[in-house]
N, C-alpha and C positions, 0 to 999 in steps of 0.2 A: 225867742219871742213868738207870739201867733201872730201868723200871717193872715191876712183878709183877702178874701178873693170873690169879686163880683161876677156873677151868674145872669146873663143878660139872655133870654129866649122866650119869645111869645106861646111857646108851649110849656104848660107849668109841670107837665108830667116829665119831662127833660129836666127844667130845673130843680123839681123836687129829687130827682134820682140822683143827679150830680150833688145835691147838697147833702144828702145822705152818706155819700161816698166821701164827701170830703172833710164832712163835721167827723165822721169816723177817723181821719186821718190827723183831727187834732187842728183843723183850718176852720176859721170863721168865715161865714158866708152870708154875702149881702145879696138879694135877688130882685131883679127888675125884670118887666115884661115886655117893654119896647127901648127904644132908642133913647128917648126923651126921660122916660124915669132912670135909666142909667146914668147919663148926663147928670141930673139932680142928685144921683145918689155919689157921684164921684166929686162933685164941688162942695158936699156937705161934708164928707169924712175921707179919711186916708184910706185908700185902697192900692194892695200891693201887686195883684195881675186881675186882668181880665178876663172872662171868658166870653165872645160875642158871637150871636148868631148871625149871619148876613141878612137874612130874609125877615124882616120884622116891619111891624106898622109907625108911623110917625117917623121916625127915624131908622133908617135900616144900618146895619152893621158897617157896612162902607162908608156911610156919611158919619156916625159916631166915631168911627176909626180917624177919619180926617179931622175931626173937631177935636179929638182926643190929642191926636199930634199937634197941634198949636200949642199945648199947654204942658201937656205932662208925657213923662219918660217910661209909665208905668208898662211892663211886659203884656202885650195883648196877642190872644190865641183866638183865631177865627173857627167858628163852626159851620159849616153848610152842606146842604143836601147835593148839592151839586160837585161832580169829582171830576172836572176839567183842570187841565194845567192854567188854562187862561183865568179861572178864577182866583187860583193858588197865587199866579205870579202877580196878579193885579192887588189881591190882598198882602201881600209882602212888598210891593213897591210901595204902597201906601203907609207901611211903618207897622204893619203886624209881624210878630215874632215867629208866630208858628201856625198851621193849618190842619184842620182835623175834619174829614169828612165824615156826615152822616151815612149810613148809620154807624155808630161806634160802639168799641168796648167801653163803658166807663173805668174801668181799671186802666185802660190805655190813658184816657184823658187825665185822671189822678196822676198817672205816672210822670206825664207831662208836664203838668201843671208843677209839681214838686222838681222837676229837672229845671225848669225855668225860673222858679223861685231861687234853687239854689245857685244856679250860675249869673243871676242877677244881683241877689244881695250878698253874695260871697266873693264878691269881686275885691273888696279890698282887704282881705285875708293874706296875710303872708304865706307866698308859695311855700314857704319851709321854714323851721327855725333857724333865726340866725340870716336870712336873706331878704331882707327888706327892700319892698319894690322902689323904684325910683320915684321920687315925688312928679317929675314931669319927663316927657321925652320930647324933644324937640328936633326936626329936620325941614328945613327950608322955611317955608310960611307957617308949618303947621308946630304946634304946641300942643300936646295932649296932659292935661292934669289928671293923674289917677290919684287924687284925693278926692277930688269932686267929680269925676269921671267927665270932664268937660273938653272940649275941643276947642281952639283958638286958631283962627287963620288970620296972620297978619292983625293980630291984637282983638279980629271980632269975633265973639263967641258963635260956635256952629252947633246948634243942637243935636246930638246923638240919640238913637234908640240902645238900648243895655245890648243888643247883639252887635250892634254898629262900633259901640265902645268896645267890647272884648274883641272884634275882629280889627280893629285900628291899632289896639293897644297889644297884640299877638304880631302886627307888621311892624309896628315901630320900636318895639323892644329886641326885634331881631332884622335891622335893616340889611338888605343885600341877602337874605336868605330866601330860596326859593322854598315853599309850601305847595306840597300837593293839596288837592282838594280835600284827600281823606284827612291830612294832618290838619287841615283848617277845622273840617266839620267836629273832628273828634277833642280839638283843644277849645275850640268855642262853643258847641252845642254840648259838651261833656258826655256825647253818647258815640254808641258805636256807628260807624258810616254805613250807611244802607243806600249807597248809588243813589243819591238823591242830589245830582249835581246843580238841578234848577235852582233850588236852594242859596247855594252858594254864589252862583252868576247872579242872582237878583240882588243878594244883600251887596257882593262888590259893586255891582252897577249902582245901586241907591248911594255905596259910599264914595264912588267915584264923583257923582251929581255933588256933592257936598265938598270934597276935597281938591277937585282938579279944574283949574280954570278951563281946560278943553275935555271932558270926560271921554270923548272917542280917541283923543292923542293924549292920554294919560302919561304925567310925568313921575306921580306917586306909585300908584298900584300898577304896576306893569305885568302881562300877562305872558308867561314863557310857554310858548306854543308846545304842548304835547307833556308838561311836566306840570304847570300851576302858575302860581302869582309869587313875586317879590316885592318890596317896597324899597323905594329909593333909599341911598345912603347921603349921610351928610355931605361927603366928599362930592358928591353930584352938583351941589348947589355952590359951591366956591368959584 
């Protein structure tokens, strides 16, 4: 299936450069030059992934990201000329799945787009022949539907991004197991761990905000000091 990527940047040269590289890789590209145009595009036709510049007129990348997350789960990669951790953390907290600083190597952007598409849309593929994943995973008040990639808490649907789903699925399919940051990164991001602890910490924090009653006193996603994280077991709620 040919995937569609939305490129949004107020610099036409950047859009044209990335479009040429992406189309060479067999991807369909939609172009927009501000946030308002991008929002109209997303509402008019299916988009599999969006690449958003942060600094744009009319509706900037952060505002567009917040708007997107009210209705859509598609993966989002942010572009920014700012190379500060605070910008990266803000973007991830608001629902971005990845962050790339300008100036960038277009080959790296293409590689990250392919990786994001692969891990987002291959989630329902069986891990191995003859090993069907469970239809649901239930622990405490949480039920994760693997068919629809949807989380329910006490019967109420909780929206998840693709990364949040993959992270929660990893935890709930192995309750009680301790995962190091390296193991989580390579399992969820499908890439070699590059010592970017902030990325994992931000996504864990966002996930706790959704599943925990008191995120600062987590019951489900527990920090194991010096080792990593583990998810609660069913027996913990009996």
